[in-house]
N, C-alpha and C positions, 0 to 999 in steps of 0.2 A: 488538849483536854482529855481527861479520862472518860471511859464509857459511863461510869457512875455520874460524874459531874455533867456530862451532856444530858443524861436522862433526868437528873434533877432540874435541869434548865427547861425541859420540855413543858410547854405551857398547857398540854392536854387537848390541844385543838388543831394547831397548825402542823401538818405532818412533813412539811419541807425539811425541817432540821433532822427528823428521823430518817427520811429518805437519804439525806447526805450522810448521816452517820451510818446507815445500813450499807451504803456504797463503799465506804472508807474502812470499815472494820474488816479485819481479816476473818475469813471464813474457816475457822478451825476449831478443834475441841475446846481450846482455852477460851475463846471468845464466847462459845456456846455456853461453857460453864459459867462464865461471868454474867451472861444474860439471864441464866437460871438463878443466880445469886440475886440479881436485881429483881426478878420476879418475886422473890421471897421477902423483899423489903415491904414494910407496911406503909406504902406511899402510892397514891393512885397513879401518879405520873410515872414513877419507876415501874410499876407493874404494867401499866398500859403501853408505855414506851418500849419496854423490853419485849413484851409479847407482840407488839406490833412489828418489831424487827424480825422476830422469829416467824411471825406469819408471812412477812414479805419474802424471807428467804425460802420458806416452804413453798410459796407461790412460784418462786423462781426454781423450784425443785433441788434445793440444796440437799444432797445425799446424807449429810451428817444428821439432819433431823429425823430422818427415818429410823435412825439408831436411838433416838431420844423419846421414844413413845412412853416408856415408864416415867421419865423425868416430867414429860408434859402432863401425864395423868396425875402424878403427885402435885405438880404446880397447880392444876385445876382444882384439886381439894383445898389448896392453900390460899389461893387469891380471894380477895374480897370485893374488888372492884369489877363492875359488869363489863367494862371495855376488855380488861385482861381475860375474864371468863369467856367472853365472845371470841376473842383471838384464839385462845387455847382450843376451844370447841371447834373453831373453823379448821385449825391445823389437825386436830385429831380425827376429824371427819373424813380426812383424805386417805386415811390408812386403816387396813383392816386391824382391829385391836386384838392383840394376843389374849388368850383366855386367861393367863395368869395376871395380866394388867386388868382385864375387864372385871374380874372378881372384885378387885378393890376399888373399882371406879363406879360400879352400878349404884351404890347408895348415893353417891354424890350427884349422879345423873338424875336419879329419881327426885331428889331434892330440887334440882335445877328446873324440872318440869313445872314447877309452881313458882318460878322466879318472877319477879315483877316485870323484868324487861322481856318483851316479846321476841327480841332477836336472840337472846340467850336461850329462851325456851325453844325457839325454832331450831337452832343449831344443836341443841341437846338431842332432838330427834335424829339428826343425821349421825351423831356419835353412837346412839343406841343401835342404829342400823349397822354401823361399822363393827360394833360388837357382835351382832347376830350374824354378820357375814362369816365370822370364824366359829360361831357357836350356834349350830343349827337348833339346839334345844331352847334357845333364847328367841328364836324367830316368832313363835306364836305369841309370846308376851309383847314383843315389839309391834307386831301387826295390830294386836288388840289396842295398844297405845295409840297407834296412828289412827285407827278407826274412830276411837273416842275424840281424839283432837280434831279430826276432819269434820266431826258433826258439832263441834262446840267452840273452837278456838278462833283466834283472829286470822284474818286473811293472809297475813305474811306467814304465819305459821303453816297454814293449809298449803301455801305455794312452796314452802321448804320441803314439806312432807311429799308433795307431788315430785319435786326434783329428786328426792331421796328414793322414792319408789322407782324412778326411771333408772337409777343407778344399779339397783340390785334386783335381779330377776325374781328372787324369792319373795320380794316386797311388793310386787305388781299385783294390783287388784285383779281378781278373777271374774 
């Protein structure tokens, strides 16, 4: 069965088929390219399944994904489904975002700060911090956004910001 056929059969809930698929797919440039093509499809299960596999590989520290930051950022701007957005945010939060990629990503991230899904909002803060890690001029803006959210947003978002502050010395409260 092809990658696309397997992703089309994903029910959107049970991850066991995705785990099996992630374990059997070759980890090479061609497969990663196919996963990004799947992410571009206007199908919740295709987007969620493909990004789930990318996230799993990222969690397992697949080195090819570190070279895919521009593609991940582009995908985040394109996906419509919250699960796919969440997976991409979680992946992007693990890397310092290059300034050239950050420029194109900032508007999308600002929109995601008002997303209906609190997990998407929470992980957006982590990606904003990843941008600020490489762009010192952006740090005051991110710190101000953190402070505003910490005084008014959901507990899960406050917890994510606390974790993010621990990760970056510049983000720690004084």
